[in-house]
N, C-alpha and C positions, 0 to 999 in steps of 0.2 A: 409334467407331473405324472408319475406312474400311478395308475389306478389299481385298486384292489380287484380281485376276481369278481366279487359281488358287485362292485361299481361298474365293471365292464358289462356284466349281465344286465344290470339295470338300464344302462345306456342303450344296449342292443334291443332290449324288450321295449323300451319307450319309443324307439325309432320304428321298430317293426309293427308295434301295436297301432301306431298312428296310421301306418299304411293299411293295416287290416280294416280300420274304421273307414278310411277313405274309400276302400274297395266296396265296403258294405253300402255306402251312400251311392256310389257309381252303379252298383248292381240294381238298387231299387229304382233309380232314375231311368234305367234302361228297360225296365220291365214293360211288356206289352200284354194287355188283357188276353187277346186272342191266342197268343202263344202259350200263356200259362193255362188258360182254360182248355186248350186242345189236349194237354197232357193229363187232365184230371178225369176221374170216373164219375160221370153224372148220375149213374144209377145209385151210387153210394149216398150222394147228397139227397136224392129223392127218397131213398129208404129211410133217411134220418129226418124226413119231413122238413127239409130246409125250404122255406117259402119266402124268405126275405132276401132281396137282391144284395143288400149290404152284408148280410151274414154269410152268404155264399161267397161273395168276392173276398171278404175278410179271411175266410177259411182257406181259400186257394192261395191267396197272397201270403198269408203267414206260413203255410206249409212250404211254399216255394222259397221264401226268405230263410226259413230255418234250415232247409236242406243246403242252400248255398252257403250259409254262414258256417255250417259244420265243415264243409270242404275248405273254405278259406282259412278258418281257424286251425284246422288240421295242418295246412301248409305252414302256418306260422309256427306251430309247435315243433314241426319237423325241422324247420330252419333254426329254431332255438337250440334244438338238440345238437345239430351239426356245429353251431357256434360254440356251445359249451365244450364239446369233445375237442375241438380245435384249440381252444384257449387253455383248457385245464389239463388234458391228458395227451396232447400231441397228436390227436386224431386228425384225419384229413377227409375232406369231402370226396367220396369215391367217384371214379369214372366208370365203374362196372355197372352194367344194366341191372336195375333192381336193388342196388346197394347204395345206401346213403353215406355211411361212415365206415372208414377203415381205421382201426384202433389197435395199438399194441399194448397189452397189459398182462402182467404176471406170466410172461413167456408165451402168451397166446396172441394170435392175430385175429381180432374180431372183425367179421364182415357183417355190418349191422344195417338192416332195413328198418327204417323208423316209421311207425304208424301212430296216429293220434290216439285211437282207442282200439279195443280188442275186437269190436264188431266191424271189421274192415273187409271190403271186397267179397267176391263170391268164390265158389269152388274153383272156377277157372283161374282166377287171379291168385288164389292160394297155390294152385299147382304151378303156375308160372313162376312164382317166387322161389319155390323149391328147385325148379329147373335152372333158374338164374344162379342160385347158390351152388348147385352141382357143377355148372359150367365154370363158375368163378374159381371154385376149389381146384378143379381139374387143371385150369390154366396156371394158377399160382403154384401148384405142386410141381410144375415143370422145373422150378428152381428148388433143388434138393436141400437148400439151406434155409428154407422158409420157416420151418418149425410147425407147431400145431396151429391149425386154422379152425376157427369156431364161427360158422354161420349163425347169425343171431337175429331174431325178430324182436325189436325193442318197441314196447308200447308205452306211450307217454303218460297215461293215467290208468288207474284201476288197481285193485288189491287182489293179487292172486300169487300162488307159489310159482317160483321159477321152475320151468319144466324143460328137461332135455329130451327132445323127441327123436333123438338119434341123428336126423339130418339137419336139425337146427335147434338152437336154444331159444326158448320163449321167456322173455323177462319183461316186467312192467312196473309202472308206478315208481315208488321210492327206489327199488332195487335197480331199475333201469337208469335213473338219473345218477345214482351213485356209481354205476358201472362207467359211465362216460365222463364223470367229473371227479370221482374219488371224494365226493362231499355227501355225507349221509343225509344232510338236511336241505340239499338244494331244491328238492321237490316242493318244500315249503317256502324257500326264500324267493321263488319267482312269483308268488301270489301277489304281493304288493305292487311290484312294477307292472304287472299285467293290468292292474286297475288304474294305470296312469291316465288321468283326465277322462275316466270312464263316464262320469256324470255329464260332462260337457259333450263328449262324442255321442252319447246315447240320446241326449236331448235333440241334437241336430238330426240324428237318424229317425227319431220318433216323428219329428216334423215332416221329414221327407216321406216317411211311411204313410202318415195321415193324408198327405197330398196325393200319393199314389192310390190310396184307398178311395178317396173322393173321385179322382179321375177315372179309375177303372170301374167303380160302381155306376157312374154316369154313363160310361160307354156300354156297360152290360145292360142297363135299363133301356137304352136307346135301341139295342140290337136284339135283346133276348127277353123282353117283357111285353106284355099286352098293353093296350091303351089304358086298361084299368089298373095296371101296376103289378099284375101277377107274373111270375116266371113262366115263360113259354117253354115247358120242358121238352116237348117234341122238337122244337127248334134247337134247343141246346144239344140234345142227343144227336140230331142230324148233323150239326156242326162238328161234333166230336168224332162221330163214328161212320157217317155215310161214306160209301165207296166213292172215290174220286173218279 
């Protein structure tokens, strides 16, 4: 049976979102207190008058989980964009460094780097993307029949005007999804399948998170609290910052 494009998207999303949730659980099960604590700023927590071991561990745990989830979900959104472009507009997953999708539309060859949100990377990474585009265009132009080439930074979410910055086109949100699918409402259509079994998955995740919080709080109290139960801040600072 031939599936409609929307049904294909729903099946892809349901499969990939299950993998996203599985990786969330695997990530939390692998967390180690000392590794997470080592990367945090103890002075900030002291300045905020954090004196509860459970509050401190909860703060560093949730910050770590949030950061990891953003990266994992960003990868999911980027893979969805590649799938949509392939299925709807004949796009292909690119083998060019820094380029995710190659797509031919309206007489232009789009070289698209997909990013989940607009606040991606640092100045060095932005510079590297432009260098990758420049190299790709130079190589492709060796074929004199290639036509117009449009390096493009595609942002999966956000509301802003499409901007041609000369060396690249920056496009996001609804306009980006329409570019790779020719469907003006696709950015809305993917919302429901992304919620596939969300309640079930998040209940499992919450249980694992609570277990990790209990385990890490106990370890913190055993290693970084006094016999009276107070946080031993000099010991915390020494662990994080003392010269090896």
